[in-house]
C-alpha positions as CSV (number, residue, x, y, z in Angstrom):
1,M,62.3,-2.4,80.5
2,D,64.8,-1.4,77.8
3,W,65.4,-2.8,74.4
4,D,68.5,-4.8,75.5
5,K,66.4,-6.9,77.9
6,V,63.6,-7.3,75.3
7,S,66.0,-8.5,72.6
8,L,67.7,-10.9,75.1
9,I,64.3,-12.4,76.1
10,I,63.4,-12.8,72.4
11,L,66.7,-14.5,71.6
12,A,66.4,-16.8,74.6
13,S,62.9,-17.7,73.7
14,F,63.8,-18.6,70.1
15,G,66.8,-20.6,71.4
16,C,64.6,-22.6,73.7
17,L,62.0,-23.2,71.0
18,T,64.7,-24.4,68.6
19,L,66.1,-26.8,71.2
20,L,62.6,-28.1,72.0
21,L,61.8,-28.7,68.3
22,T,65.2,-30.4,67.8
23,Q,64.6,-32.8,70.7
24,I,61.1,-33.6,69.5
25,G,62.4,-34.3,66.0
26,E,65.0,-36.7,67.5
27,V,62.4,-38.6,69.5
28,L,60.1,-38.9,66.6
29,S,62.9,-40.1,64.3
30,K,63.7,-42.9,66.7
31,L,60.0,-43.9,67.3
32,P,59.5,-46.3,64.2
33,P,62.5,-48.6,65.1
34,I,61.3,-48.7,68.7
35,I,57.8,-49.7,67.6
36,R,59.2,-52.4,65.2
37,A,61.3,-53.8,68.0
38,W,58.3,-53.8,70.4
39,R,56.2,-55.7,67.8
40,R,59.0,-58.3,67.4
41,V,59.2,-58.8,71.2
42,R,55.4,-59.2,71.4
43,S,55.4,-61.7,68.6
44,E,58.1,-63.7,70.3
45,L,56.3,-63.7,73.6
46,D,53.1,-64.8,71.8
47,G,55.0,-67.7,70.3
48,D,54.6,-66.9,66.7
49,G,58.1,-65.4,66.1
50,D,58.4,-67.3,62.8
51,S,55.4,-65.6,61.2
52,A,56.5,-62.1,62.2
53,T,57.1,-59.8,59.3
54,P,60.8,-58.7,59.4
55,G,61.5,-55.0,59.3
56,P,63.4,-53.3,56.5
57,D,66.7,-53.7,58.4
58,A,66.4,-57.5,58.6
59,D,68.7,-59.5,56.4
């Protein structure tokens, strides 16, 4: 194994790791609005939609 292959493997590994971390960050950034929406759906299904606490994006 020569240094060209080693350097390409290292670069590809760091590229995949960067892509994975970026995707995890995107999913985690979208998780709080999804949880708030799910809580609103559950409160509407339970019948107490008027007593639900609105999220920060509610006007």
